[in-house]
Steps between C-alpha positions, in 0.01 A plus 500: 500500500649647819272772642713713734203668673336164571823344625569795733175421683625147574822610673523388866583711807807284563878526469658365185682560174355635174634455147419752226498368141502666158289397198749224408472342845847606609539603865607866505480570874492305827393666824398404853225633721375468854152542347472385138162664436614848606843484336405366157198732471728803549660439158168540319369801691589867438853528360566846649726358770666240279864532401592516130621142521171372648299693239702333222456158659123533548462576128641154426305297760260264322442259791622408844510206736573468870628253758374513860759461778475448875693813594666812362846347554399192300374734226834681505691172448266388221520841329880480500500147355255593225700811403811283463304240305315726253729807488204740449560816299370748761659356815830627642738221407822409674689341212801391705456138609857428605565280799824577679733230632546400862780311669349199676666308785301187589577515873239232570738239354775323695764634260356818341597620154461828311280539192372790290121514464239746374212388720484495879319207661395427855735202521709585806791636296657846543469736203709811437406763244347593265812598306401753234865525399574145390873559448525622861327182614750281311781699660357402841461137390866488392614636837297231677642225278858620553463552875271222618532165314133400509373205302323571170372149419141386547586172674277395787721537806556340747315206333746476210824555698764258375293374206681705236843653463543871557481722193771720351414789737643303791834451324537872419407613851151629413309244708563331837356169366223428752397229248807302612454583869808724508330769713271467800151648481563744789820632336320541168223690680753746646615578146138550387442741790788713369344499152163606647669783692668617181176493299319678786745790468685426825830571328690612810440166675607310189811714443601465867482119474698495173764731649543259793538210254751702296709574810498131600606395149780756502626382841498141372707616198210418264566811295306390191188441709552833681523679163175336384324611819635854452355509146166373627490771769572767238222366274248514787609854593445601137144363509436678832607834352259458208196446723388829648361487853175693469322434829621457855254212543544160334162523326400354164317764297395594149501874430275613214516849347394655169557764235226603257499660156179617328452158334702244696616404850827353623492297821826452691533212749785472751559160663628536858603177674640485852515882500719512186407612151566186292339595169258717309276471196287739298179442307375716215120517486342631180165664442451632853411857400141473627583304816555643848830410664301334783335264248832440324661402832209272579516317164879481512508347850240237407681393182855531637432275800265259317775241443757635745708232667561728798292781650667706775326589823508868407446676166593868498302694239524860387124548468214328686339271239131455432339233718794480741326269749399255226858502367643430847258208542598370153874520579454348847312207347786438257774544761325304772538780756432871536637741237500877554485760223656814647564852372763650736517878540842516669796292612724252319209327324381831360856578389526169314161558338614844382815344355288248309276783377797703372636191326160446338506855362855458367416164342185640338690794353786275385299216355157650433599651165710197416209263570262715296741509206534123516121464512459734203769310310330167568157641413646637176650159415166322542315768301761471224434124474124566501533754218742287295263204477177703511341370820180655634631513856836521675651150553540530877548126558731327252580129514798353313568132427806298399603134474839362601649151447811318380413301186154438642626380838367659824264733309359781711294813446537836666238771550602846618264785581553875471241733651530871435832437326656329804556130569246344735706205619230362728300418185787327314430133429708195401358212297656155477390359163293184552338403169777567246805278449798595288588836338159660434494863613160570341337204671662596831383858462145387429502292818624794708241743364222243530584435865525870576166605343315191617605603852378856435156364420482300825701719740348698785475873433804688634754221448784560253367252242153661505639824358450563130811635324462808281773375267668161444864505386655191345876453486509426127329570169206377291508141624482594867230763434291243307514260796380775736218597260386136491475488881317836513248368250448186710412708808312768301736771621580818311842595634751675271806281425843621389813310407829642628731443204881499515769580247780270378705586810213389727416855609150646517404646162131587528143373536293277276129588515226367272758378251682832476841574649510828692838660562531733797769767527787316672562787742135537594360401839252263335781307328699484826197359684439230237871408511487476878190277491653272236827469693311434823278220367803337335701521825213368710427197283864406437585516873216259577617268220860504630379418850302196380780391267751518788278278716456255213876482444558414866241224478634361171863488623407303811273270296810357331646371828410139594306475826370860497122535505261780593551472879880482483512802266304691762733386783812596302367844403391575857846409626729644231267779371637477143650254250826699511533441876422130452759477223764661726426269796737221600388137507504511883271806504249331267508178705407696814171624349216324679294290256781452245645144508875450463462341154286792372747752649776325306290519179450875550867567565615292202241660269623855565867409488471314171303774324 
């Protein structure tokens, strides 16, 4: 048995991370310390100076463990990773894990192209973003495509110049066909420089160049081209008007401000790139009533930048956070160069920070009540399900399962997860059925559940498969529930299982629990949640099935053509991208594909034009 007093004596005078556990072994809090002995002991000494939250937590601590680190910064990184991994009840949790898109120009290549990515890498490319407003980003992408005909293919140039014919983009004026050697590398580079200027916000330079081109086109009586250039100039001017110049310098900055209610905190982040405000995002933090704003800022900064693809040189913050020097070292380590956390008292930076602060207050007042109502509604829905089937505890984590196939072909299983009444898509799983052949939904379902709970037994704590569901929901009735009960018995698990039954019109009707059908009020939040879960697991599994079936159809069609094996299928799909494109190709176009003999090309052409 864990003896807290004895274990406290063993704590070292070293930096590290500590994990508090309850009597079930679940991690309820993760913290870091420059001195583990002093920090952990504080929890079990006089509670006079403890916050209400800490007092509640200490009541539930049954044991603890610790991990020694080499430095306080290393402890900070480990603490952040463990909070994300275990999602402890008493830690401030930043639920938003979105990654925003960037526009990437691979300038290290001879003929650069533009791609959209969500992770920055140190690969020599230029990245622009992040774009918190995705529709605004696509607007920029469209302007680039219409103004500068860059290549979009992934061909290795200049190695592959002349090996393949140019794609459709060349014929419609969307690409200058460097793959056919139609543009010199230095001329292509000049075009890329214009794109880089545009993405860097140097709109005046870009507009001036386009105006010169428009005038030349007009003088040469190329009125259609002049009109296109005019439209492109107007589109760029429209973008320029939308981006507010906030600083006289061309700095990259993040500006972080807050608004606080008695229970919760809203953090507002402004993204300033090249001196212009390019986006903003807010984060709603719950359960911060007993936390100081300095600690909230500290925890937010650590979690927000944990997986950041870009960290600016300067982060403007409304309040000096706890452990500022440690945070700056942490950010500098991630960025690879110095990062300053500043709290300006005057000037344009202070003005921008005040603007972010006012926006945080407005957002909190606008959405605070709305968010709380939504949370209460979701909580009510889960409690309604708990009450309807008589569970001892609220089913916080619900897992739903469904099977999809076409007459037993390409059978797949889908698992969706809802936590706190909301989908947790990172925990969704797809299963390709391996042991069952033909139309056997029960056998397929047994395989899926067996694989899932066998993994739970062997998975490392903190991974998605290691988590025990509070309720299992089967898309179906008695048969599906019986299969799930069989698997639970095999693994000696006591997890409640419900069937989600449908009416004759294939709509959710109610729940089947322990052989009894339970009908929920159709307008109730509990019924709406069950319907949403059932629809979601059906959508998820059927989409996976359609994807596999589509791939199989492509393979089976090409299998019928003499001379087409595995390698030639691959060559054809890489070149034409789809069967429809191959079908529409002329005999000459097929003959020009490297690796396809003339006789085989003739077989392909004849096959599609006879069928």
